[in-house]
C-alpha positions in Angstrom: 20.8 3.8 -0.5 20.7 7.7 -1.7 22.6 7.2 -4.6 20.8 3.6 -5.5 17.9 6.0 -5.5 18.8 9.0 -7.6 19.7 6.1 -10.2 16.0 5.7 -10.3 15.3 9.4 -10.6 17.1 12.3 -9.3 13.8 13.7 -8.1 13.3 10.9 -5.6 14.8 10.8 -2.0 15.1 7.8 0.1 13.0 7.5 3.2 13.4 5.0 4.9 13.7 0.8 3.9 13.0 -2.8 5.7 14.1 -6.1 5.1 11.5 -8.9 4.9 12.8 -12.8 3.7 14.0 -12.0 0.0 12.5 -8.8 -0.2 13.7 -5.2 0.3 11.3 -2.6 0.5 12.4 1.3 0.1 10.5 4.1 0.9 10.7 7.5 -1.3 9.2 10.7 -1.9 9.5 13.2 -4.6 12.1 16.6 -3.8 10.5 18.5 -6.2 9.0 21.7 -5.4 6.2 21.9 -8.1 5.6 20.0 -11.3 4.2 20.7 -14.6 0.7 19.3 -15.3 0.8 16.8 -18.3 -2.1 18.1 -20.3 -1.4 21.8 -20.5 1.9 22.2 -19.3 1.2 24.6 -16.7 3.3 24.6 -13.5 2.0 23.5 -10.0 3.2 23.5 -6.4 -0.5 22.7 -4.9 -1.0 19.5 -4.0 -4.4 17.8 -3.7 -3.2 14.7 -1.8 -1.0 11.7 -1.8 -1.4 7.9 -2.1 1.4 5.3 -2.2 2.4 4.0 -5.7 4.4 0.5 -5.3 6.7 -0.8 -7.8 9.7 -3.3 -8.2 12.7 -2.8 -9.6 16.1 -4.5 -10.1 17.4 -7.0 -7.3 19.6 -5.8 -4.5 22.3 -8.2 -2.7 20.0 -11.0 -4.3 17.1 -9.5 -2.6 13.8 -8.7 -4.9 13.3 -4.9 -4.7 9.8 -3.2 -4.2 9.8 0.6 -3.8 6.9 2.7 -2.2 6.4 6.0 -3.5 4.1 8.8 -1.8 3.4 10.0 -5.0 1.5 13.3 -4.7 -1.6 14.1 -6.6 -1.6 17.9 -7.8 -4.1 20.8 -8.6 -4.0 22.3 -12.1 -3.6 26.0 -11.6 -4.9 26.6 -15.3 -8.5 27.3 -15.8 -8.4 26.9 -19.3 -6.9 23.0 -18.6 -9.9 20.1 -18.9 -8.3 18.6 -15.9 -8.5 19.9 -12.3 -6.1 17.3 -10.8 -2.8 15.1 -12.4 -0.3 12.9 -10.5 2.9 13.4 -10.5 5.0 10.9 -13.1 8.7 10.0 -12.9 11.1 9.2 -16.0 12.0 5.4 -14.8 8.2 4.5 -14.5 5.6 4.4 -17.2 2.1 5.2 -16.7 0.3 2.9 -14.4 3.7 0.6 -14.3 4.2 -1.7 -11.3 8.0 -2.1 -12.8 10.7 0.2 -13.9 11.9 0.7 -17.2 14.9 -1.0 -16.2 13.7 -4.1 -14.7 11.5 -4.7 -17.9 14.8 -4.5 -19.8 16.5 -7.1 -17.8 13.2 -9.1 -17.8 13.5 -9.0 -21.5 17.3 -9.7 -21.7 16.8 -12.7 -19.8 13.8 -14.0 -21.7 15.0 -13.8 -25.2 17.3 -17.1 -25.3 14.8 -19.0 -23.3 11.3 -20.1 -23.2 8.5 -18.0 -21.5 8.0 -20.7 -18.6 11.9 -21.4 -17.9 12.4 -17.2 -18.0 9.3 -16.7 -15.5 10.5 -19.5 -12.8 14.1 -17.9 -13.2 12.8 -14.3 -13.0 10.4 -15.0 -9.9 13.2 -16.7 -7.7 15.8 -14.2 -8.2 14.6 -11.1 -9.9 10.9 -10.2 -9.5 7.9 -11.3 -8.9 6.4 -12.0 -12.5 4.7 -14.7 -14.4 4.8 -16.1 -17.9 1.8 -13.8 -19.0 3.9 -10.7 -18.3 7.3 -12.5 -19.8 5.1 -13.0 -23.1 3.6 -9.6 -22.9 7.1 -8.0 -22.6 8.8 -9.6 -25.5 5.8 -8.9 -27.7 6.1 -5.3 -27.2 
């Protein structure tokens, strides 16, 4: 499972997983010692708090995958920065996203040759919990 998580991002570490019905829930944490502030680029290792960030990824063994990330909120050490805290970010997950980039790519790939209703039905039963509007919005981008 560690190798699967490293495919998402090399800075993530597998903690545990649980399986319920047609879904796998995988819990991960960050392995970074410090994080650069996205606003001023100043490095920080001082943790403000933690929160859970839940997102979907590509299916595994015909089971939908939900990743639970114990994300960190950090203090910015730069007194000149206008932001006192910031959240840790990862390459695989766009800002405020609930799906990985590779899942979005797969949704677009499947949806290109069928109607949005057909794609949404297929994706919802086999790949991830999404609706017709998500398919339409991704294709528009």
